[in-house]
C-alpha positions in Angstrom: 77.4 62.4 40.5 76.1 59.5 42.4 72.9 61.4 43.0 72.6 62.1 39.3 73.2 58.5 38.5 70.6 57.5 40.9 68.0 60.0 39.6 68.8 58.9 36.0 68.3 55.2 37.0 65.0 56.1 38.6 63.8 58.0 35.5 64.9 55.2 33.3 63.2 52.7 35.6 60.0 54.8 35.6 60.1 55.0 31.8 60.7 51.3 31.4 57.9 50.6 33.8 55.6 52.9 31.9 56.6 51.4 28.6 56.1 47.9 29.8 52.7 48.9 31.3 51.7 50.3 27.9 52.8 47.1 26.1 50.9 45.0 28.7 47.8 47.1 28.4 47.9 46.9 24.6 48.3 43.1 24.7 45.4 42.9 27.2 43.2 45.1 25.0 44.1 43.0 21.9 43.3 39.8 23.7 40.0 41.3 25.0 39.2 42.3 21.4 40.0 38.8 20.1 37.9 37.2 22.9 35.0 39.6 22.0 35.3 38.8 18.3 35.3 35.0 19.1 32.3 35.4 21.4 30.5 37.4 18.6 31.3 34.7 16.1 30.1 31.9 18.4 27.0 33.9 19.1 26.4 34.5 15.4 26.9 30.7 14.6 24.5 29.8 17.5 21.9 32.4 16.4 22.2 31.1 12.8 21.6 27.5 14.0 18.7 28.6 16.2 17.2 30.5 13.3 17.8 27.6 10.9 16.2 25.1 13.4 13.3 27.5 14.0 12.8 27.8 10.2 12.9 24.0 9.7 10.5 23.4 12.7 8.2 26.0 11.2 8.3 24.5 7.7 7.8 21.0 9.2 4.8 22.2 11.3 3.4 24.0 8.2 3.8 20.8 6.1 2.1 18.7 8.8 -0.8 21.2 9.0 -1.1 21.3 5.2 -1.1 17.5 5.0 -3.7 17.2 7.7 -5.8 20.0 6.1 -5.6 18.3 2.7 -6.6 14.9 4.3 -9.6 16.4 6.0 -10.5 18.3 2.9 -10.3 15.1 0.8 -12.4 13.2 3.4 -15.0 16.0 3.4 -15.1 16.1 -0.4 -15.5 12.3 -0.6 -18.4 12.5 2.0 -20.0 15.2 0.0 -19.6 13.3 -3.3 -21.1 10.1 -1.8 -24.0 12.1 -0.3 -24.6 13.9 -3.6 -24.5 10.5 -5.4 -27.1 9.0 -3.0 -29.3 12.1 -3.4 -29.2 11.9 -7.2 -30.0 8.2 -7.2 -32.9 8.7 -4.8 -34.2 11.6 -6.9 -34.0 9.4 -10.0 -35.9 6.6 -8.3 -38.6 9.0 -7.1 -38.9 10.4 -10.6 -39.3 6.9 -12.0 -41.9 6.0 -9.5 -43.8 9.3 -10.1 -43.8 8.6 -13.9 -45.0 5.1 -13.2 -47.8 6.3 -11.0 -48.9 9.0 -13.5 -49.0 6.4 -16.3 -51.1 4.1 -14.2 -53.5 6.9 -13.3 -53.8 7.8 -17.0 -54.4 4.1 -17.9 -57.0 3.7 -15.2 -58.7 6.8 -16.4 -58.8 5.4 -20.0 -60.1 2.0 -18.7 -62.8 3.7 -16.6 -63.9 5.6 -19.6 -63.9 2.5 -21.8 -65.8 0.5 -19.2 -68.4 3.3 -18.9 -68.9 3.4 -22.7 -69.1 -0.4 -22.8 -71.7 -0.4 -20.0 -73.8 2.2 -21.9 -73.5 0.2 -25.1 -74.6 -3.0 -23.2 -77.6 -1.1 -21.8 -78.6 0.1 -25.3 -78.1 -3.4 -26.7 -80.2 -4.9 -23.9 -83.1 -2.4 -24.6 -82.8 -3.2 -28.4 -82.9 -6.9 -27.7 -86.0 -6.5 -25.5 -87.7 -4.6 -28.4 -86.6 -7.2 -30.9 -87.9 -10.0 -28.7 -91.3 -8.4 -28.4 -91.5 -7.8 -32.1 -90.5 -11.4 -32.8 -93.2 -12.6 -30.4 -95.8 -10.7 -32.3 -94.6 -12.0 -35.6 -94.5 -15.6 -34.4 -98.0 -15.3 -33.1 -99.2 -14.1 -36.5 -97.3 -16.4 -38.8 -96.8 -19.6 -36.8 -98.8 -22.2 -35.2 -96.3 -22.4 -32.3 -97.5 -21.8 -28.8 -96.2 -18.9 -26.8 -94.0 -21.2 -24.7 -92.5 -22.9 -27.7 -91.8 -19.5 -29.4 -90.2 -18.2 -26.2 -87.8 -21.2 -26.1 -86.9 -20.8 -29.8 -86.1 -17.1 -29.3 -84.1 -17.7 -26.2 -82.0 -20.4 -27.9 -81.3 -18.1 -30.8 -80.3 -15.1 -28.8 -78.3 -17.3 -26.4 -76.1 -18.4 -29.3 -75.6 -14.8 -30.4 -74.8 -13.7 -26.8 -72.3 -16.6 -26.5 -70.5 -15.4 -29.6 -70.3 -11.8 -28.3 -69.1 -13.1 -24.9 -66.3 -15.1 -26.5 -65.1 -12.1 -28.4 -65.2 -9.9 -25.3 -63.3 -12.5 -23.3 -60.6 -12.9 -25.9 -60.1 -9.1 -26.0 -60.0 -8.9 -22.3 -57.5 -11.8 -22.1 -55.2 -10.1 -24.6 -55.3 -6.8 -22.6 -54.6 -8.7 -19.3 -51.7 -10.6 -20.9 -50.2 -7.4 -22.2 -50.6 -5.6 -18.9 -49.2 -8.6 -17.0 -46.1 -8.7 -19.3 -45.6 -5.0 -18.8 -46.0 -5.2 -15.0 -43.5 -8.2 -14.9 -40.9 -6.2 -16.7 -41.3 -3.2 -14.4 -41.0 -5.4 -11.3 -37.9 -7.2 -12.6 -36.3 -3.9 -13.6 -37.0 -2.4 -10.2 -35.4 -5.5 -8.5 -32.3 -5.2 -10.7 -32.0 -1.4 -10.0 -32.2 -2.0 -6.2 -29.5 -4.6 -6.1 -25.8 -3.7 -6.6 -23.0 -6.1 -5.5 -19.5 -7.0 -6.3 -18.2 -10.1 -7.9 -14.9 -12.0 -7.5 -12.8 -13.9 -10.0 -12.3 -17.6 -10.0 -8.8 -18.9 -9.3 -7.1 -22.3 -8.7 -3.8 -20.9 -7.5 -2.9 -19.0 -4.2 0.4 -17.1 -3.8 2.0 -17.1 -0.4 4.6 -14.4 0.1 7.9 -15.2 2.0 10.2 -13.0 4.0 13.2 -14.2 2.0 14.3 -16.9 -0.5 16.2 -18.8 2.2 13.0 -20.0 3.7 12.3 -22.0 0.5 15.0 -24.5 1.5 13.5 -25.0 4.9 10.0 -25.5 3.3 11.4 -28.2 1.1 13.4 -29.9 3.9 16.0 -32.6 3.8 15.4 -34.7 0.6 12.0 -33.0 0.3 10.4 -34.5 3.4 8.8 -31.3 4.5 7.1 -30.5 1.2 5.9 -34.1 1.0 4.5 -34.0 4.5 2.7 -30.6 3.7 1.2 -31.9 0.5 0.0 -35.1 2.2 -1.5 -33.2 5.2 -3.3 -30.6 3.1 -4.0 -32.4 -0.2 -2.7 -29.3 -2.1 0.3 -29.1 -4.5 3.1 -26.8 -3.3 4.9 -25.3 -6.2 8.3 -23.7 -5.5 9.8 -22.0 -8.6 12.0 -19.1 -9.4 9.5 -16.5 -8.3 11.3 -14.3 -5.8 10.1 -14.5 -2.2 6.9 -16.4 -3.0 5.5 -20.0 -3.4 2.3 -21.1 -5.2 -0.4 -23.4 -3.8 -2.4 -25.2 -6.5 -5.7 -27.0 -6.0 -9.2 -27.1 -7.6 -10.7 -27.3 -4.1 -10.7 -23.7 -2.8 -11.3 -24.7 0.9 -8.2 -27.0 0.9 -6.2 -24.3 -0.8 -7.2 -21.7 1.8 -6.4 -24.1 4.7 -3.0 -24.8 3.1 -2.3 -21.1 2.7 -3.1 -20.3 6.3 -1.1 -23.2 7.5 2.0 -22.3 5.4 1.8 -18.7 6.6 1.8 -19.9 10.2 4.7 -22.2 9.6 6.8 -19.5 7.9 6.0 -17.1 10.8 6.8 -19.7 13.4 10.1 -20.8 11.7 9.9 -24.4 13.0 9.2 -26.4 9.8 9.4 -30.2 10.1 6.8 -33.0 9.5 5.4 -33.3 13.0 5.0 -29.5 13.3 3.4 -29.4 9.8 0.8 -32.0 10.8 0.1 -30.1 14.1 -0.3 -26.7 12.4 -2.5 -28.1 9.6 -4.8 -29.9 12.1 -5.1 -26.7 14.2 -5.8 -24.6 11.1 -8.6 -26.9 10.1 -10.3 -26.5 13.4 -9.9 -22.7 13.3 -11.1 -22.7 9.7 -14.3 -24.6 10.7 -15.0 -21.8 13.1 -14.3 -19.3 10.4 -16.7 -21.0 8.0 -19.4 -20.8 10.7 -18.7 -17.1 11.2 -18.8 -16.5 7.4 -22.2 -18.2 7.3 -23.6 -16.3 10.3 -22.5 -13.0 8.7 -24.2 -13.9 5.4 -27.4 -14.9 7.1 -27.4 -11.8 9.3 -26.7 -9.5 6.3 -29.7 -11.0 4.5 -31.9 -11.0 7.6 -32.4 -14.7 8.0 -32.2 -16.2 11.5 -32.7 -19.6 13.2 -30.9 -21.6 10.5 -29.5 -25.0 11.3 -25.8 -24.8 12.3 -24.8 -27.2 9.5 -26.6 -25.0 6.9 -24.8 -22.0 8.3 -21.5 -23.8 7.9 -22.3 -24.8 4.3 -23.1 -21.2 3.6 -19.6 -20.3 4.9 -18.2 -22.9 2.4 -19.9 -21.0 -0.5 -17.6 -18.1 0.4 -14.7 -20.2 -1.2 -16.8 -21.5 -4.2 -17.0 -19.8 -7.5 -19.0 -20.5 -10.7 -17.8 -18.9 -14.0 -15.9 -16.3 -11.9 -18.9 -15.4 -9.8 -18.6 -16.0 -6.0 -21.3 -18.5 -4.9 -22.0 -16.8 -1.5 -22.2 -13.3 -3.0 -24.5 -14.7 -5.8 -26.7 -16.4 -3.2 -27.1 -13.1 -1.2 -27.8 -11.2 -4.4 -30.5 -13.8 -5.4 -32.0 -13.4 -1.9 -32.2 -9.6 -2.2 -33.7 -9.8 -5.7 -36.3 -12.4 -4.6 -37.2 -10.2 -1.7 -38.0 -7.3 -4.0 -39.9 -9.4 -6.4 -42.0 -11.1 -3.6 -42.8 -7.7 -2.1 -44.0 -6.3 -5.4 -46.2 -9.4 -5.9 -47.6 -9.4 -2.4 -45.8 -12.6 -1.2 -43.8 -13.2 2.0 -40.4 -11.4 1.6 -38.8 -13.4 4.5 -39.6 -16.8 2.8 -38.3 -15.4 -0.5 -35.0 -14.3 1.1 -34.5 -17.7 2.8 -35.2 -19.5 -0.5 -32.8 -17.2 -2.4 -30.0 -17.6 0.2 -30.2 -21.4 0.2 -31.0 -22.1 -3.4 -27.4 -23.0 -4.3 -26.5 -24.7 -1.0 -25.7 -27.9 -2.9 -22.7 -26.2 -4.5 -20.9 -26.4 -1.1 -20.6 -30.2 -1.4 -21.4 -30.9 -5.1 -17.8 -32.1 -5.7 -18.2 -34.7 -2.9 -21.6 -36.1 -3.8 -23.1 -37.4 -7.0 -25.9 -35.5 -8.6 -26.7 -31.9 -9.7 -26.2 -29.1 -7.1 -30.0 -28.5 -7.2 -30.8 -32.1 -6.2 -28.0 -32.2 -3.6 -29.2 -28.9 -2.1 -32.8 -30.2 -1.9 -31.6 -33.3 0.0 -29.5 -31.2 2.4 -32.5 -28.9 3.1 -34.7 -31.9 3.8 -32.1 -33.4 6.1 -31.9 -30.2 8.2 -35.6 -29.7 8.4 -36.3 -26.8 6.1 -39.9 -26.2 4.8 -41.2 -27.5 1.5 -41.3 -24.1 -0.2 -37.5 -23.6 0.4 -36.7 -27.2 -0.6 -38.7 -26.9 -3.9 -37.2 -23.5 -4.7 -33.7 -25.1 -4.5 -34.6 -28.2 -6.4 -36.6 -26.4 -9.2 -34.5 -23.3 -9.8 -33.0 -25.0 -12.9 -36.3 -26.5 -14.0 -35.2 -30.0 -13.0 -38.5 -30.6 -11.3 -42.0 -29.0 -11.3 -42.7 -25.7 -9.5 -44.9 -26.2 -6.4 -45.0 -22.5 -5.3 -44.5 -19.0 -6.8 -41.2 -18.8 -4.8 -39.7 -21.6 -7.0 -40.4 -19.5 -10.1 -39.0 -16.4 -8.4 -35.8 -18.4 -7.6 -35.4 -19.2 -11.2 -35.9 -15.6 -12.3 -33.7 -14.1 -9.6 -30.9 -16.7 -10.3 -31.0 -15.8 -14.1 -30.9 -12.1 -13.3 -28.0 -12.4 -11.0 -26.0 -14.6 -13.4 -26.7 -12.6 -16.5 -26.3 -9.0 -15.3 -23.4 -7.2 -16.9 -20.0 -8.0 -15.3 -21.4 -10.8 -13.0 -19.7 -13.6 -14.8 -16.3 -13.5 -16.4 -17.1 -15.3 -19.7 -20.1 -12.9 -20.4 -18.3 -9.6 -20.0 -16.7 -9.6 -23.5 -20.0 -10.8 -25.0 -21.8 -8.0 -23.3 -19.5 -5.3 -24.5 -19.6 -6.8 -28.0 -23.4 -6.8 -28.0 -23.5 -3.0 -27.1 -21.2 -2.2 -30.0 -23.2 -4.4 -32.4 -26.4 -2.7 -31.3 -25.0 0.8 -32.0 -23.6 -0.4 -35.4 -27.0 -1.8 -36.5 -28.7 1.6 -35.6 -25.9 3.6 -37.3 -26.3 1.6 -40.6 -29.6 3.4 -41.5 -29.6 6.5 -43.6 -30.6 9.6 -41.7 -29.2 8.4 -38.3 -26.8 10.9 -36.8 -25.8 9.1 -33.5 -26.9 6.2 -31.4 -26.3 5.3 -27.8 -26.8 1.8 -26.2 -27.9 2.4 -22.6 -29.4 0.6 -19.6 -26.9 -2.3 -20.1 -28.1 -2.9 -23.7 -31.8 -3.0 -22.8 -32.4 0.3 -24.6 -30.9 2.2 -27.6 -31.5 5.9 -28.2 -31.2 7.0 -31.8 -30.7 10.6 -32.8 -31.8 11.2 -36.4 -31.0 14.1 -38.7 -34.1 16.4 -38.9 -33.3 17.4 -42.5 -33.4 13.7 -43.7 -36.0 12.1 -41.5 -39.5 13.7 -41.1 -41.8 13.3 -38.1 -44.1 10.9 -39.9 -41.1 8.7 -40.9 -39.8 8.1 -37.4 -42.2 5.3 -36.5 -41.3 3.5 -39.7 -37.6 3.9 -39.1 -38.0 2.6 -35.5 -39.8 -0.5 -36.9 -37.0 -1.1 -39.5 -34.3 -0.9 -36.8 -36.3 -3.3 -34.7 -36.5 -5.8 -37.5 -32.8 -5.6 -38.3 -31.9 -6.1 -34.6 -34.1 -9.1 -34.4 -32.6 -10.6 -37.6 -28.9 -10.0 -36.9 -28.5 -10.1 -33.1 -28.9 -12.6 -30.2 -29.8 -10.9 -26.9 -31.8 -11.7 -23.7 -35.1 -10.0 -23.0 -36.3 -7.0 -24.9 -34.6 -3.9 -26.4 -36.4 -0.6 -26.3 -35.7 1.6 -29.4 -36.2 5.3 -28.9 -35.8 7.7 -31.8 -35.2 11.4 -31.2 -35.7 14.1 -33.8 -35.2 17.8 -33.0 -35.4 20.8 -35.4 -34.2 24.1 -34.1 -34.8 27.5 -35.8 -32.8 30.4 -34.5 -33.1 34.1 -35.6 -32.2 37.4 -34.0 -34.3 40.5 -33.7 -32.2 43.7 -34.3 
């Protein structure tokens, strides 16, 4: 029995061991499955993150490439546009010059023919006169008791009077032709000068705005009991206006140079942060010294741009001051450079020295740099300054006479007057003339449209020409000249305008049919 019990215990032990082994294996397998699932989930999350990051990196790279491509494409388009614009302008200038040359050739041909005919007529008249003289001699010998010498003198006196009368008529005719040709040539030269000069203009202002990093700095600018603001205004001579404008203060002065020095000084003080009377005076003095150098640099740049060298340093500094001087909204330095370029073109067309013309144009308004400090007109002040710094008489007279305050001593003085008027009166140059200019264009088209038979009208060339399209059913070819004359008379009666206005009428009749 004990053996049976022992065997039974062994069997039961083996079974229990096997059962426990099975349970352990199942738990181990289950844990391995769970670990595998966890690893798979983590791998999936990481793969999703990697994919998402790769997708974002790809999109970001694609966006950067697209932006760079669009930027390069826009730059290339702009370059192509500017190149096309320059080519079109050059083509237009070449066409105008070609038309001008062709018209001159035709006119020279007509004149040559006219002179040839006139020469032939004079030869015939000379032969006829010789014949008449001989006949008169014979008659006088037969019917008069005068000697041959006395008869010759009488005849010569008589024909001399006739020839003087003919000569006076011919001279008058030639004078009128020369005057008409000179007027036409002058218009062409001035038009060419205007077309070749294109500049910007700036607007006049008496207030500068200085931005601040925050509104707290305003209290430091004012200082205790306003001592800082008083010290700043005393050092600069400019009114400092602190109002409710957020993060900004205003500087007010009619002297643009003082206002600019004050602006630069205040910006330095705000950036430095140390604002007290002693520091204010130090910064303002330092800024004035730097600004003098800046004025000299501005003047040198202007002279270099125009192509003028060897100017007196004080004249260069005065040119730099014109950078901060305006007249009717037009910047004085920009205006002086524009006058220099226009005078250069005019002088070249007239066979004069372009370099002298440029210098006279650049310095013609030099008096405006100090006209608020010295009594007299800016033309007189400018002439005195140019004499003081050793400029030649041509340049001095051009500055003094460009407003007709004294007589012209050279052609350059007259060119200065013309170029100054062109620069000041061109569309958009001066603020107060812009509205008048637009109004004149509208009035010009209104006058043309008021006539019966006019379909449309267009004011072009800055109001120097109007093109009128007429209705072919109402206006005939032979009536166009009369209509143009009537429009001209009405414009002269009802409008005020500088120079001349060209009136061009266009009539077109189209007949369309179809062959079937």
